[in-house]
C-alpha positions as CSV (number, residue, x, y, z in Angstrom):
1,M,2.5,8.1,0.0
2,F,-0.9,9.8,0.4
3,I,-1.9,9.0,-3.2
4,G,-1.1,5.3,-2.6
5,A,-2.9,5.2,0.7
6,A,-6.0,6.9,-0.8
7,W,-5.9,4.4,-3.7
8,I,-5.9,1.5,-1.2
9,I,-8.9,3.1,0.7
10,I,-10.8,3.6,-2.6
11,I,-10.2,-0.1,-3.6
12,G,-11.5,-1.1,-0.1
13,I,-14.6,1.0,-0.6
14,L,-15.2,-0.4,-4.1
15,F,-14.8,-3.9,-2.7
16,A,-17.3,-3.2,0.1
17,A,-19.7,-1.8,-2.4
18,G,-19.7,-5.0,-4.3
19,V,-17.6,-4.0,-7.3
20,P,-15.6,-7.0,-8.5
21,T,-12.1,-6.2,-7.5
22,K,-9.0,-8.4,-6.9
23,T,-7.8,-8.0,-3.4
24,S,-5.6,-11.1,-2.9
25,I,-2.0,-10.8,-1.8
26,Y,0.2,-13.9,-2.0
27,G,-2.9,-15.8,-3.0
28,W,-4.8,-14.9,0.2
29,D,-7.9,-12.9,-0.1
30,T,-8.0,-9.8,2.0
31,S,-11.2,-8.2,3.2
32,W,-12.3,-4.6,2.8
33,P,-11.8,-3.6,6.5
34,V,-8.1,-4.7,6.2
35,L,-7.7,-2.5,3.2
36,L,-9.2,0.5,4.9
37,I,-7.1,0.0,8.0
38,L,-3.9,-0.3,5.9
39,G,-4.8,2.9,4.0
40,I,-5.4,4.8,7.2
41,L,-2.2,3.6,8.8
42,Y,-0.2,4.6,5.7
43,I,-1.7,8.1,6.1
44,L,-1.2,8.4,9.9
45,V,2.3,6.9,10.3
46,P,4.2,9.6,8.5
47,L,2.2,12.3,10.4
48,S,2.9,10.7,13.8
49,V,6.7,10.6,13.9
50,K,9.2,13.4,14.3
51,P,11.9,13.8,11.7
52,G,15.0,12.0,12.7
53,F,16.0,8.4,13.4
54,W,12.4,7.1,14.0
55,S,11.2,8.8,10.9
56,L,14.0,7.0,8.9
57,L,13.1,3.7,10.6
58,W,9.4,4.0,9.7
59,A,10.1,5.0,6.2
60,L,12.4,2.0,5.7
61,A,9.7,-0.3,7.2
62,I,7.0,1.2,4.9
63,A,9.2,1.0,1.8
64,S,10.0,-2.7,2.7
65,L,6.3,-3.5,3.1
66,A,5.5,-1.8,-0.2
67,V,8.0,-4.0,-2.0
68,I,6.7,-7.2,-0.2
69,F,3.1,-6.2,-1.3
70,I,4.1,-5.5,-4.9
71,V,5.7,-8.9,-5.2
72,G,2.7,-10.4,-3.4
73,F,0.2,-9.1,-6.0
74,F,2.0,-11.1,-8.8
75,V,2.2,-14.4,-6.9
76,K,-0.6,-16.8,-8.2
77,A,-2.0,-13.8,-10.2
78,D,-4.3,-13.8,-13.2
79,Y,-2.2,-11.7,-15.6
80,Q,-5.2,-11.1,-17.8
81,S,-7.0,-9.2,-15.0
82,P,-6.4,-5.4,-14.8
83,W,-6.8,-5.7,-11.0
84,T,-3.5,-7.6,-10.9
85,Y,-1.7,-4.4,-12.0
86,L,-4.1,-1.8,-10.4
87,G,-3.6,-3.5,-7.0
88,A,0.2,-3.1,-7.2
89,V,0.2,0.6,-8.2
90,P,-0.7,2.1,-4.8
91,N,2.1,0.2,-3.2
92,L,4.5,1.5,-5.9
93,F,3.4,5.1,-4.9
94,I,3.8,4.3,-1.2
95,G,7.3,2.8,-1.8
96,V,8.5,5.7,-3.8
97,G,7.0,8.2,-1.4
98,A,8.7,6.4,1.6
99,L,12.0,6.6,-0.2
100,G,11.5,10.2,-1.0
101,W,10.7,10.7,2.7
102,I,14.0,9.2,3.6
103,F,16.0,11.4,1.2
104,V,14.2,14.6,2.2
105,H,14.7,14.2,5.9
106,E,18.5,13.3,5.6
């Protein structure tokens, strides 16, 4: 999950620096502060809960959000742009990490 969160933070920093990146989800453009906040939350949430029921609940919520965001990157997308695919990759890492988190703590 940390790799995906770091990737989102890096995309946010690149967007803030003026590098042309694609940051739209479901056709809505997101801003770089939103990307930084999401990346930081994806890092802090796993560290803030104790293993057990709440950990399982957070992991399911994060995995669900990752799936929603992966689908969102391909709605109204320009399939010629590499950012369409690079934007979905961190959410794939986060989803797989959250599922791994579920199976490790059971």
